[in-house]
N, C-alpha and C positions, 0 to 999 in steps of 0.2 A: 394676816394682816400684812400691810404694806407700811413699808417703811419711809419716813421721811428724813433723808440725812441732809445734815447741812456743811458748810464748811472745815465746822470744827471737827465734824465727825468724822469726817474722810479725813483730815488733817491727821487726826492720832490714828488713824492704820495703813494709809496708805503711804508705802517708804518709796524710795526709788528702784530699787532692787524690785522690787513688787510690781510694779509699773512695767520695767523693763520688759521681765519675764513674761508679763500678761499679753503686750503686745510682738516680743518674737513669736508665741505662738499664736496669736490672731493673724501675723503677717503668715505663716505655713499656714495655716488653717486657709485665708483666701488665696493661696498659691495652689493648693491641692482641691481645691473646689469643697472645701467642708465649712467656709465661712462665705457670706456675700457681704455686698455694700455698694452706695451707690455714691459719686460725686455731691460734695456740697451744694446745696442750691441757697443763690441769695433770693429775695424778695425785695425790689426798692420802690416805693409812693413816695411823691414829692410833699412833704409836708407845707402848712401855712407859714410857718417861720421861716424868713429866707435866709439860708446857708444852710441849712437841715433838710434831712428828707428820712423817712421811717426805713430800716431794713428786718427782716427777717430771714433768720440760715437757719438752715434745717439740713440734718445727716442723718443717716440710720444704717444698722447694720447689725447683724447677729450670724449665729453658726450653730452646727450640730452639737456644740459642746454644751446646750442649753440654754442659753438666753440670747434676746434681741433689745436692743435700745434703739429710742429716738434722742439725737440731742437737737435742742431748738433754744433760738435766741434772738432775742426782742430788744431792738437797740433803734433809739433815736442819733444818728448821723452829722457829725458836722465837722469840718478842718478846720485848724487854726495853726497860726504861722509864730515863728519863736526862734532869733536868732538866726535866721537864715534856712530853719527845718520847718517843712510841711508835716504836720502831724492829722492824722485822721481818730478823733477825738468820740465818744458814743456815750451815753447813758440811757437809763428805764426809769421813770419819773422825775429824776432832778440829776445832773450833775454828782457822781461819788458814788450813785448806786445803777446796780445794773439787772437782768434778766437774765437769766442762761440756766436751764433746765435740761436733766438727764430722766428720761421714762423706760426703765428696764421691766422689759416680760421675760418670763417662763415662757417658753417654747412649749412644754409638755400640756401647762394649763390656760395660754392665753394669758393668765391676769399678771395684773401689774405688782413686782414685788417690789419695788423703790422707787423712789421719785428724790431726786440727788441735785444740790447745789452743785453748778459745772465748774464755779471756779477753781479752787484748790485743783481739781480732778485735772481741769484744763492745762493749769502749768506744769502739773506733773507729768500729764501726756505727752506734751512737746518737748519737754526737756529731757525725756526718757528716749523720745525720737531722736534725737541730736547725742544722747549718750550711744544707741544703739552703731548711728551713723559713724561715729569719732571713734570708737571699738574697734569698727571694720578699716577705717579711713583715714587714721592719724598715727604720725610716727608713735614708736613708742619711747621711755627712756622720761628723765626728767624733761618739763614741758612747761611753755610760756604760754599762757590764754589769754589775746586781746579782747576785752567785753567792749561792744557800742551796745550802751543802754545802762540801767542801772535801776529799773522797775522790779515788777515780781518775776517777769520770766528772765530777768538774769542773774535773778537772785537762786530760782529753782535749775537754771542751766547749771551754772557754776557746784550746785549739791549732784547731780547727776552725771557731768563731766568728771567730779575725784572717784568718782566712786568707779571710772574706767580707766581713766589716765593719770599719771602721777603726777600734778601740777603742782609747782611750785611758784609758780610768780603770777600775779594777774594784774594787768594796764587796764584802766577804764576811763570809759570819756562816754559823757552825756550833754544835751545843750544847755541842762540846769544844774550848773559847777556846783550849785550846795547837795542839789539830789546825789553827786557824783560821790562826793568828798564823804555822804554818809555811806554810801554805798561800801566804799573803801573800808572806810572803818569797823563798818557791822562785819563786813564780809570776812577781814582779815582778824577781825576778832572770835566773829564762828567758827572759823576753819583753820586757825592756826598758820597761815600762808601769810606771804608777803603779796599786797593788795594796793596798786598805787594811783590815783587820782590823777589823770592827763588833764594837761591843756588845751590839747587840738587832738582831733580825730585823727590824725596823720601816726602820731607818736605810739598809739594804740596797734600801729600795724607793724611796727620795728620787732624784727626778730620774735614775732607770734611763731607759735607753732601751731595755735588752733586760734582763728577768728570768730567770733558769735557775734554776728548783729541779732541783737533783744530789743526791736523798738516797735515801736507805732506808728512809724516814716511813713506817709503817704510815696515817696518818691524814692528809690535806689539809694542805699548806703553805702553797699560794699562796692569799694572803687576796685578796677581791675590794676589797675596804672600803679597801685598801691600794694598788692598781693606778693609775697614771698615767696621765692622757690620753695616747697615741702610743706607748706601749709596745709592746714583743714578748714576749709568754711562752713560757717555755718549761719543760716539765715530765718528770722524769725521777723515778720515788716523788714521794711525796707531792702528788697530785693534787690542780687547782683546787678550792677549796670552791665552796659553791653559788654563793654573790655573785659570786664569779669566772666562772664560768659566766655569769651575766646579765650581765655587763659586756664580753664580748668581743665586739667588733664584726663581727671579722672572724676568720672560721677558715677554715684549711686544713687537708685531708686528703691525704695525700699515695699512699694507697692500701688497695684493701677484695681480700681473698682473693674467688675468684667462690666462685659456689654449686654445690654437685656436677652432674654431668650429672644432668640428666632430675628432678633434686629442688629448682629453683628456690623452694620453699617452706621448704628446709633454711640458705638464705644469711642471715648477718650479718655486723653489723659490728661486732660486740663483739672487745673485742680478746684475749679466750682460752676458752676453755669449760674449765671444772673440774667435776671427779668425786670422790664420796670414796666409802671404804668406811668403813662403819659411819656411815650418813649422821646416825644419828639420837645421834652420840657428843656431849654438851656439847662438847666440844673446839673444836666446829666454830661453836660460837655468837660471833656478833658478825663471822664471820668470811666473805670473801668465797666461798670455795669451798661449793660446793653450792647458792648462788644464781646468779641469771644474772649473768652477768660484764659491766659495762656497756663500753659503748666511749670512749674517752678523752674525748671532749667528749658526742656523747647521737646518736642515729638522725639527727637533721639538721645537716648542716654547709654552708657557706658556699660551699666552692670545692674543688675535686678537684684537684690536680697536673696529670692529665690534660690538663685543660681549658686551664690556664693553657699549658701548654706546643704545645696546639695551637691557640693563639690566640682561645679562645671564652672568656677570664675573665681577668681581671686580679687581682695578689695584693693589696697596701695599696691602696687607693683614694685614700687622706687621711693626713696625718700626724696626727692626732688621734686617728683608731682607736687601740682595744686590740684588738690581732691575737695568735691563737694559732695554731701547728701540731701535728697530734698524725700519728704514725705511720699508724694506722690497723690492720689485722690483717694486714699484708704479712710478719711476720718470716722467714719461710719465702724467700720469694721474695728479702729482703737475705740473708742466710746464703749461699744458690746465689752469689750474685753474688761477694760484697766473698772469701769463701773461693776462689774460682776465680781470683779477681787476686790474691790473696795466692798462691796454690799455683804457678802459672804464674809468677809473678816468683820465689820459692823456687828453682823447678826449673830455673830459667834460672841462676840464681845460685848452684846446688850447694849449695841449704842443706838441712837435715833429715835424718832418720837414715831408709834404707830397709828395707823391711819386704819380705820374698819376700810378693806377690799369691796366690800361691796357697795362704799361710794363711787367706786368707779366702774360699778357695775348695770346692767339693765337690764330689764326683760320684755322689751323690744327689739327684734331683729335689727341688724347693722347692716 
């Protein structure tokens, strides 16, 4: 049987520690050649509604450990301006609904073993990345976290970061004041720490040991001029501006997809590759689609996770460094690893809905 796992099923079994451990194994396997993945691919098509376009995103990866996964998402994309902040919005069907799926295969048989909603797993995966980076790069001791954003990613990141650092205080800002206050109240109650809603984004930076931008901003939100010595910086949407890039003293990259076999010239450190229909359409002006998608930091980086794991390098070198960590373009490896962990745990607990595997198979050669 093939298991259909919804977000509630995943939430019952997938913990921050389990997610972090699955990713660490996947990164080690990727570095040693036991795992493989490709960069994310986005395909965009202009829609008939002004200001909207269709976007398909996919990434895949697998390993000799036994699983292969395809993560795919289907969205209608549009942008909105709110209090001077430009955000990328998306939906499938209608606003408030989304279509993101993970199809998990067993490599020994080739059959699909699970079809998984990607929402909760996606939040856990990204937050675990941040925790891995913070564990290697952030200062130790009682810390203050500065949080830009108050949505689901901001919640999962706080939960994950609390497992690797002694965070005593959180300062949060988002452009929607009501959401910001709600986040502060809920997170303070849930984690028994001080969480304060700030009136201005500048206030989040002051005295922060870790700065996390968990936003859907279409524009850079990490302001280099406001960074303070010793900070560790996390970015999920709303990337660092040019000044921030210049001020990073130490950067960590978690993984890089390998080049295609026999075609080393096609290797890329870019986070994703974008393709568009009707490339001359004015709707693409000012969009990253159709242009070379940059790596999260740049083509040069200071240290790879594999070098730290193998004792060839260290993370943070001293307490005054401004550090930054990026995942690289290894999303495909992340999804097979975390999806496999969730599937095995759910199967052992009897969760999910069983679908006949023969529904996914055929007797005509593909």
